[in-house]
C-alpha positions as CSV (number, residue, x, y, z in Angstrom):
1,M,0.3,-0.1,-0.2
2,L,2.9,2.3,0.9
3,W,4.5,2.0,-2.5
4,F,1.3,2.9,-4.3
5,I,0.8,6.0,-1.8
6,A,4.6,7.1,-2.9
7,I,3.7,6.7,-6.6
8,I,0.4,8.8,-6.5
9,L,2.1,11.5,-4.3
10,G,5.0,11.5,-6.5
11,I,2.7,12.0,-9.5
12,V,0.8,14.9,-7.4
13,Q,4.1,16.7,-6.4
14,G,5.6,16.5,-9.9
15,L,2.5,18.2,-11.1
16,G,1.6,20.4,-8.3
17,E,4.8,22.0,-8.0
18,F,5.0,23.3,-11.4
19,L,1.4,23.9,-12.2
20,P,-0.2,26.9,-10.6
21,I,-2.4,24.5,-8.6
22,S,-0.5,24.2,-5.3
23,S,1.4,21.2,-4.7
24,S,1.3,21.4,-0.8
25,A,-2.4,21.7,-1.0
26,H,-2.7,18.6,-3.4
27,L,-0.4,16.6,-1.0
28,I,-2.7,17.5,2.1
29,I,-6.0,17.1,0.4
30,V,-5.3,13.9,-1.5
31,R,-4.1,12.2,1.7
32,W,-7.1,13.5,3.6
33,L,-9.6,12.3,0.8
34,F,-8.1,8.6,1.0
35,G,-7.3,8.6,4.6
36,W,-3.7,7.8,3.8
37,D,-2.4,9.8,7.0
38,S,-3.1,7.1,9.2
39,V,-1.7,4.5,7.0
40,I,1.4,6.3,6.8
41,A,1.5,7.3,10.5
42,Q,1.4,3.3,11.2
43,V,4.5,2.7,9.5
44,G,6.8,5.1,12.0
45,G,10.2,5.5,11.6
46,N,9.8,9.3,10.4
47,I,8.6,8.0,7.0
48,D,6.4,10.7,6.5
49,I,9.1,13.6,6.9
50,A,11.2,11.1,4.8
51,L,8.6,10.6,2.0
52,D,7.7,14.5,1.9
53,V,11.6,15.0,1.4
54,A,11.7,12.6,-1.3
55,L,8.9,14.2,-3.2
56,H,10.6,17.6,-2.9
57,V,14.1,15.9,-4.1
58,G,12.5,14.4,-7.2
59,T,11.1,18.1,-8.2
60,L,14.4,19.7,-7.4
61,L,16.2,17.1,-9.9
62,A,13.4,18.0,-12.3
63,V,13.9,21.6,-12.7
64,L,17.7,21.3,-12.4
65,I,17.9,18.8,-15.2
66,Y,15.4,20.5,-17.7
67,F,17.0,23.9,-16.9
68,F,20.8,22.5,-16.6
69,Q,22.0,24.6,-19.5
70,D,20.3,27.8,-18.3
71,W,21.7,27.3,-14.6
72,L,25.1,26.7,-15.8
73,E,25.2,29.7,-17.7
74,L,23.5,31.8,-14.9
75,V,26.0,30.4,-12.3
76,V,29.2,30.8,-14.4
77,H,28.2,34.3,-15.6
78,G,27.1,35.5,-12.3
79,L,30.0,34.4,-10.3
80,T,32.8,35.5,-12.9
81,K,31.2,38.3,-14.9
82,G,28.5,39.6,-12.3
83,L,26.1,42.1,-13.8
84,K,28.1,42.6,-17.1
85,T,26.1,40.2,-18.9
86,K,22.5,39.1,-19.1
87,E,22.8,35.8,-17.6
88,G,25.0,37.3,-14.9
89,K,22.2,40.0,-14.2
90,M,19.5,37.1,-14.0
91,F,21.7,34.9,-11.5
92,W,21.8,38.1,-9.2
93,Y,18.1,38.9,-9.9
94,L,17.3,35.3,-8.8
95,V,19.4,35.3,-5.9
96,V,17.7,38.7,-4.3
97,A,14.2,37.4,-5.4
98,T,14.6,34.2,-3.4
99,I,15.5,36.0,0.0
100,P,12.0,37.2,0.9
101,G,10.2,33.7,0.3
102,G,13.2,32.1,2.1
103,V,13.1,34.2,5.0
104,V,9.3,34.0,5.5
105,G,9.4,30.1,4.9
106,L,12.0,29.6,7.5
107,L,9.9,31.4,10.1
108,F,6.5,30.2,9.5
109,E,6.3,27.4,7.0
110,S,6.2,24.7,9.9
111,A,3.6,26.1,11.9
112,I,1.4,27.0,8.8
113,D,1.8,23.5,7.5
114,K,0.9,21.8,10.9
115,F,-2.2,23.9,11.2
116,I,-3.7,23.9,7.6
117,R,-3.3,19.9,7.7
118,S,-6.4,20.0,9.7
119,Q,-8.1,22.7,8.0
120,P,-9.4,21.7,4.5
121,L,-11.9,24.5,4.1
122,I,-9.0,27.1,4.5
123,I,-7.4,25.1,1.8
124,A,-10.4,25.5,-0.4
125,A,-10.7,29.1,0.2
126,G,-7.1,29.6,-1.1
127,L,-7.4,27.4,-4.2
128,A,-10.6,29.4,-5.1
129,I,-9.6,32.8,-4.3
130,M,-6.3,32.5,-5.9
131,G,-7.9,30.6,-9.0
132,V,-10.1,33.7,-9.6
133,I,-7.2,36.1,-9.3
134,L,-5.2,34.2,-11.8
135,Y,-8.0,34.2,-14.3
136,Y,-8.6,37.8,-14.0
137,V,-5.1,38.9,-14.1
138,D,-4.2,36.7,-16.9
139,K,-7.0,37.8,-19.0
140,N,-6.5,41.3,-18.4
141,S,-2.8,41.4,-18.8
142,F,-0.6,42.4,-21.9
143,Q,2.2,39.9,-23.1
144,R,4.9,42.7,-23.7
145,I,7.9,41.4,-21.6
146,N,10.1,38.4,-22.5
147,Y,12.2,36.6,-20.4
148,E,15.5,38.1,-21.4
149,N,13.8,41.6,-20.7
150,I,13.2,41.0,-16.8
151,N,14.7,43.8,-14.7
152,F,15.6,43.8,-11.1
153,K,12.6,45.5,-9.9
154,Q,10.1,43.1,-11.6
155,A,12.5,40.1,-10.2
156,L,12.4,41.6,-6.7
157,F,8.6,42.2,-6.8
158,I,8.0,38.5,-7.9
159,G,10.3,37.4,-5.1
160,V,8.3,39.4,-2.5
161,S,5.0,37.8,-3.8
162,Q,6.4,34.2,-3.5
163,A,6.2,34.7,0.4
164,L,2.5,34.7,-0.1
165,A,2.7,31.1,-1.2
166,L,2.5,29.8,2.5
167,I,-1.2,31.2,2.7
168,P,-2.9,27.7,2.3
169,G,-3.9,26.8,-1.3
170,V,-2.3,30.1,-2.9
171,S,0.5,27.8,-4.7
172,R,4.2,29.1,-5.1
173,S,4.2,28.7,-8.9
174,G,0.6,30.1,-8.9
175,I,1.2,33.4,-7.1
176,T,4.8,34.1,-9.1
177,M,3.2,33.4,-12.4
178,T,0.3,35.6,-11.7
179,T,2.8,38.5,-10.6
180,G,4.6,38.0,-13.6
181,R,1.6,38.4,-15.7
182,L,0.5,41.3,-13.7
183,L,3.7,43.0,-14.6
184,G,3.2,42.3,-18.4
185,F,5.2,39.1,-18.7
186,S,4.3,36.8,-21.5
187,R,3.0,33.4,-20.2
188,E,5.9,31.6,-21.2
189,A,8.2,34.0,-19.5
190,A,6.5,34.2,-16.2
191,A,6.5,30.4,-16.2
192,K,10.3,30.1,-16.9
193,F,11.0,32.6,-14.3
194,S,8.9,31.0,-11.8
195,F,10.4,27.6,-12.5
196,L,14.3,28.9,-12.2
197,L,13.1,31.0,-8.9
198,S,11.7,27.8,-7.4
199,T,15.2,25.8,-7.7
200,P,16.6,27.5,-4.6
201,I,13.4,27.3,-2.7
202,I,12.9,23.8,-3.3
203,A,16.7,22.9,-2.6
204,G,16.1,24.8,0.8
205,A,13.2,22.9,1.9
206,A,15.3,19.7,1.1
207,L,18.3,20.7,2.8
208,K,16.4,21.5,6.0
209,H,16.0,17.9,6.3
210,T,19.4,16.6,5.1
211,P,19.8,13.9,8.1
212,E,16.6,12.3,6.7
213,I,18.0,12.4,3.3
214,I,21.3,10.6,4.3
215,H,19.4,7.9,6.5
216,H,16.5,7.1,3.7
217,V,18.3,7.9,0.5
218,T,18.9,4.2,-0.2
219,S,15.1,3.2,0.9
220,P,13.3,1.6,-2.2
221,L,10.3,4.0,-0.7
222,F,12.5,6.9,-1.0
223,L,13.7,6.3,-4.4
224,V,10.0,5.5,-5.8
225,G,8.8,9.1,-4.7
226,T,11.9,10.7,-5.9
227,V,12.1,9.1,-9.5
228,T,8.1,9.6,-9.6
229,S,8.1,13.1,-8.7
230,A,11.3,14.0,-10.9
231,V,10.1,12.4,-14.0
232,V,6.5,13.9,-13.6
233,G,7.9,17.1,-12.9
234,F,10.3,17.0,-15.9
235,I,7.5,16.2,-18.1
236,C,5.1,18.8,-16.6
237,I,7.5,21.6,-17.1
238,S,8.1,20.7,-20.8
239,V,4.6,20.3,-21.3
240,L,3.4,23.6,-19.7
241,L,5.9,25.9,-21.4
242,K,4.7,24.7,-24.6
243,Y,1.0,25.0,-23.7
244,L,1.4,28.5,-22.6
245,Q,2.8,29.5,-26.1
246,R,-0.9,29.4,-27.3
247,N,-3.0,29.2,-24.4
248,S,-4.0,30.9,-21.3
249,F,-4.2,30.0,-17.6
250,A,-7.6,29.8,-17.5
251,V,-8.0,26.1,-17.2
252,F,-5.8,26.1,-14.1
253,A,-8.1,28.6,-12.5
254,V,-11.2,26.5,-13.3
255,Y,-9.8,23.4,-11.9
256,R,-8.8,25.3,-8.9
257,F,-12.3,26.7,-8.4
258,A,-13.8,22.9,-9.3
259,L,-11.5,21.4,-6.5
260,A,-12.4,23.9,-3.7
261,V,-15.9,22.9,-4.5
262,L,-15.2,19.1,-4.4
263,I,-13.5,19.7,-0.9
264,V,-16.3,21.8,0.6
265,V,-18.8,19.1,-0.4
266,V,-16.7,16.1,0.9
267,Y,-16.3,17.9,4.2
268,F,-19.8,18.5,4.8
269,V,-20.8,15.3,3.5
270,R,-18.3,13.5,6.0
271,G,-19.0,15.9,8.8
272,S,-15.4,16.9,9.1
């Protein structure tokens, strides 16, 4: 049973981390809907934390592999040429943009995460509200700024907005892509910058649990969760970037609202 759960959660993480639908909300809701928290808890041995770390390691691998060439150029130019090249500037833009979300995450992520696990209605509200905002902003924004033309103020503004991803159901990719569209980014530019910005955040989330990674890295269950989320995440990035070249974010806004309705219905049917 635990293998099946690891695969399903790997798929959920791989999709949710990069689509603007909130991976954390989906991981919590899927476990709540199917009653998997009790199944995982019975195993013991910190397997819950280990599985969560495995899923994040997987999506980290996905974004690093997909954008390997981009990151290689960003790091090399950033550390050797500074602000003299576009790649060097973008590297430091990403560094600065990571700080607000990183600080807020370190201070409040654990407390908020523990609280929302038992609050599906709050997650539903976050999903629905952010869905409406995403749809409105995307529909009414121009596409005049490409990835290569992003400046420091825009990068910093997106970085600050990333801190709002701690609000249940908002979604890190959702808020950063929405902010990018609000600033006039093309949909593809908003998505690419969001993906690159996710790299240090996901890495930080994984590094916080280095002891668990070392202890479980050879565990078959850890490997299943990691590989599943990595493969699904890689495919998701590729498909979404192509999709956004010709399509809007409307389908994700509608999905978020529909899921919120489902959560509310199930909550009241169950009585909890």
